[in-house]
N, C-alpha and C positions, 0 to 999 in steps of 0.2 A: 324229241331228240330220239334216236338212236338209243338203244341202249342194250347192251351184251353182258349179263352176268355169270361166273364161271363157277363154281361149288363142284368136289368132288361127288357128295351124293346127296340126292334127295331123300334119301330112306331113313325116316323118325329114329330111327338108333343109331343112328350115329350123331346124335347130341342138339342143339339148340339152334348150331347154322341150319341144319339143313331143316330148320323149322321156321326160323326168323328171315333166312333170303329168297324162301319164296312167295312169303308174306311182303318183303320189302316189293318184292317184283308186282306181286299183283295190286299194291296200293301205289307204286308208279304207273304205273299201265292206267289205271285210275284216273290217274293226273290227263291222260291224253300221248303219255309217253310210249313208241313203238319197244317195248319188251322182249328181248328173248332169254331166259335160263339154259345156261349150257351144262350140261352133268354129265358123269357116267351110268349107264344102263344098271338098272331099269329105271323108267320115268314112273311117275309117279301114279298111281291106283287110279286116281280120280282128275280129269282134264283140266290143265291148268286155268285160271278166273282171267281172263283178258290178257295173259302173254304166253309167248307161245315156249316150247321147252324143245332142245335136238339134246338127245342121249344117245352117248358113245361107247359101242361096244370095247370095254377094259382087256388088255392085252395076259394071258396067262402069265406072261415070263415077267418078273417081278412084280404082282399083282401090291403087294404095299407101296410100293412107287409107283404106282397106277401105269401104269405103258398101256399106250393107246397107239395106234397106226391112224385113226380118225380123228380122233381131236384135235391134234393141232391142226392138221387141215382145215378142219371145219372151222375153228378161231378165226386160222388166216383172210377165208373167205368172207366173216363176216365184221373184220377188221377194216377189210377194203370199203364197205360201204355204211359202215357204226363210226358213233360220236362217241363211243364212252363204250369201255370196255373196263370191269370191274372183277376183278375174283380174290376169293373168301378162300384164307385157311391160308397153313403154310406146308412146304414138305413131299409135297407129289406134281404130277407131272400138271395137273390144271393149276397147279398155283409159279409155274412156272411157263409153257405154254403161249398167256396170255400176252408177254411181254416178247416173246420171239415174235408174236402173231402182228404187234401194234407198230414194228420199225417201217418204217418206209411210208407208212402211211396217216391221216390225219386224225385219226382215234386215237383219244388218251386214255392212258392207263391209270387205273384207281387200284389203291393195295387196301385189303382186309387182312391185317393179322390173327383176329377172332382170336384172341387172346395164345395164342400160338410161339410170341416172343417173348411172353414175362417169363423171368426170371425161371419162377419154378419150372414151367414150363421146358427152358431149356437146358435144365440140369439133368431132365429125362432123356437119356441114350445121350447125352451131350458132345461127346465124342464124334460122332455121325454127323449131328447136329453143326455143329461148328464144321466140320470139313463141307458140308454142303451150302452150308450160309456161303463160305468164303469160294465155294468152286461155282452155286448158280443159282441158289436162293437172294442169297443178298444182294447181288447184281440185278435180280428182277425187281424186287423191293426197290433200287436205288431207281430205275429206268421207270418207277410210277412218279406222273404227276403230282396226283393228288394221295394221302393216306387215309383211309374213314379206321377213324377210332370207336371204337361202342363206349370207351372209359377215358378218363383224363391218365389211368395208368398204364392205357397201350399207349399215346404217344408216350411218355417219359421212357417207356420200352424203348422203341422207333429210334428216339431220339439215342439212348444209352447206348447201340447200335451204330451211330454214325449215321444215318439216316434226317437230311435235314430240309426232307421237302414237304409242305405246306399237309398238317393234317385237317378234317373235316368230324370236329366234336358230335357225334349223331350216335347217342343210344338205341337201341332198340325199341319197338313198341310191344305191344300186349292184346290180344283181343281180349274184349271187355264181355264175358257170357253174359246171358240172361239172367233177372233177376232168379227165375226158379234153381239155375248150378247153381246157387250161392252156397259156403260151408253152414251145414245146420251143427247147433252147437246144443241138442236139448238128447244127443247121444250117449248111450253108455254101451260097452267102453268109450272112451273115448281117445282117438286116437292122434297119433303122431307120426304127421307122413315125410318120409325123403324119398324123392321118385327124381330119378335122374339116374342116367349112369354110370355101374357097375364098374368103377374106375378108380387107383387108389390116387388121381389127383381128386375126386371128393371128401377123402378121409372119416369114411362108411364106420372106420375100424375104430377112429377113437369115437367116435357118436357110441358103438356098441360097449366100447372099454366104460364110458360116461353113463350109460342106459345100466349098466348092471349093478351103480354106486346110489344107482333112485328106484328102481326096479320094487323094492319092497318099502318103499312109503307112499308110491303112488298106485296101489293095486287096481285102482279104474281107469288106470293109461294101458295102452299097447303101444307098441312102435312095427311102424306098418312101414317095409322098405321097399318099395316099385320101383323096380327097372331091369332092362334086359339082361338076359345071363351068360354069364361069363369067364372066363378063369376065375378074375379078383372075386365074382361072383363066390365062387364056389370055396376060397379061401376065408370070406364073409360065414356066411355057412360054419365051416367048422368053427373060426372063430367065436362066432354067438356060442357055438356047443361047447366048446370048450372054456368060456367062460360062464357058465350058469347063466345066461341070460334068457329071461322068461318072458314070453306073452311079446315074441318076436316074430316077424311071417316076414318072408321074402318071398313075393307073388309074381314077379316075373313083369313085363314092361306093360306098361299102356299105355293108348293112343290116341288121339282124339276126342269122342264122345268116352272112349272108358276112362282117361286121362283126366278129364274133367268128372266124374264119376267117385273118382279118387280124391280130388280134392273137395267135392261135396260132401264126403263121408267123413273128412278128419277134423280134427279142432286146432291145430298148431301145424306149423309145416319146419322143417328145418334143412338146413343146408349147410352141414360142417366143411365146405371146403379147404383145402390150400390155396386154391387161384384160381381166377373167373376175371373173362374179360366182362360181363354182363350178368349172367346168370338168369336167363330166360324162367326159369323156374319158380325161382321169385317173382317174379314180375306174375304168373300168371299162378299162383297162390294168393296173393295180394287181389288179383283182382277177382279171385270167386269168396274173395271175403275173410282168406283165410290169413289170421297172423303167423308173423315167420320170425324164426331164430334163424342170424345167419353171421359164419365166420367173417372176420373183416379182412381175408385173402377175396373176396367180392365188393365192389362196389357199393357199399346199400348203406352209407350212412343216414340216407335218409329217414327211413324205417326207425330211427329213434326219435328225430327231430318233429314225425309225424308222428306216432309213438303210435306205432300200429307192428310193433315187432322188438326184437334184439339183434343188436349186433358187437359181437363179440367177439375176443380174440379166439384163434384155433387152437387151441388146448384144451385137453382133457380134462383138470381141474375147472377150465371157464366152461367148459361145457356143463359139467358136473352142478355148479356154482346155477348157471342161468335154467335149466333144469328145473333146478328142485324150487326158483323162483316159480316158471309160467308153468309149472307143472301144478301150481297151488291156484294156481286162478281162478277165479271162478265163472263159470257158461257167457257169463252176461259182462265181464271184462273182457275174456278173449274173443268175444261177438261184437265188442265196441270197438277194441281195436282192431280189429277186420275189418269193420265198416269205416274205417278212416284209412286203411291202406287201399280200400277198394276206390273211395273215394279221390284217391292222390292217384290209381291209373288211371283213373276216367278221366280225368282234369288233365292229364299232364304226360302219357305215356299212349295218345293214337297213333296208329299206325298211318293215320293219313298225314299227320303230322310232322312222323318222322320221314314219310319219304317225298315230302315237300321241303325240308330243311336238307334232306340229303342233296336231289331238285338243284336247286339254288347252287347249292355247291358245285354240282358239275357244269352250270351256267357259268359260273363266276368261271371255272378252270379252262372255259371257251372264248374266254372275253366276252361274253354275252350278260352279264349284267355287276352290281355290285358286290364289294365283298359281305361274306352274311355272318352273322355274328359267332357261327357255329367253325370259322377256318380261323385255326390257330398255326400264324407262320412261323418260320427260325427261329427270329430274334424276338418272337412273343413270350413274354412269362406262361411258363405252365401254369394251368387251369390248376385247384386242388384236386387231391386224389378221387375228390368222388365228387366234384362238380355235376356231373352227368349224369348223378342220380337224386345229387340234392336240390340242385332246381334247373330242374327239367323244362323252364321257359328260354333255358341257355340256349339250348338245341331248336327248340320248336319258332324265335321269334325269326 
């Protein structure tokens, strides 16, 4: 198939989709498909592996919305010969132009909300998003023939907005690092790691409030906060100082090999998020053999069932209780949990399997194959909220 993916940016500081979408393109190309990724400039520093990348200059007018003179024309030309056009994200031109581009062509449109239609996200700048949904974004999503959801919660979110098109429940994958990159548990002081965007959505403020309540009892632990500098990051630094937080480091962003080194140097990972459609950093931590504490704002119930971490309420009391338990674990206990998490990632979260599942959904959409197990139609019962991560085989079959 000739497949076109569209995303605002592939720069890693924009978060998980800027990492997961290029990985998906790479694996689809490895399956023999002709894949092109379209995004705003700049292009990635490294040449894409097996697929093409087209970058478009962003207009200086309304940069937040992402106006571009060349992107709509480029997508329109791509749709003339393309068979699938798949856009990722909401609320900017790259999430609207694909719907215009495929009109009058045989190219099928696929939409990935990427967590931007869940309840928490819609409450942020709610009036602006409601107006844009009614005027533009809702029409673009409803014109898609397929919704790609990375968690069952995303299916519930689009259904709540009245979108009844079929959904493909295909979670993200993760790159499995070599054994030499695995977390080490014989280091002191021991490190509790947060790695992600410093955004209010991630609830790092609650983590800091919880940390100051346990820091005195655990002098052998430090909290390391890794993420791109931002206005909210400055607010978090001020909060840490005001709370009297000790042994807390804000170290800036880490990408690629530097990110892997952060995972390797830690003994416990934490993501106290309000809302995630997947939470790629959780999968990356587990793949590095690092046990994880994750809030119920992310669909990671399987962590508990596989005994590789903790899945807790997103509140300061719940964080305090969990930290008191987790920070008391021995190095051997943490390493055993991390090993179980890595085995889970190896068995069920390969990018090859995820790409194969999505390619099967594309083929079904084009009438070229049987209905895959990943497809959830409007009259089907919704999967449980965490089925995508509790039972990875559902998306791999």
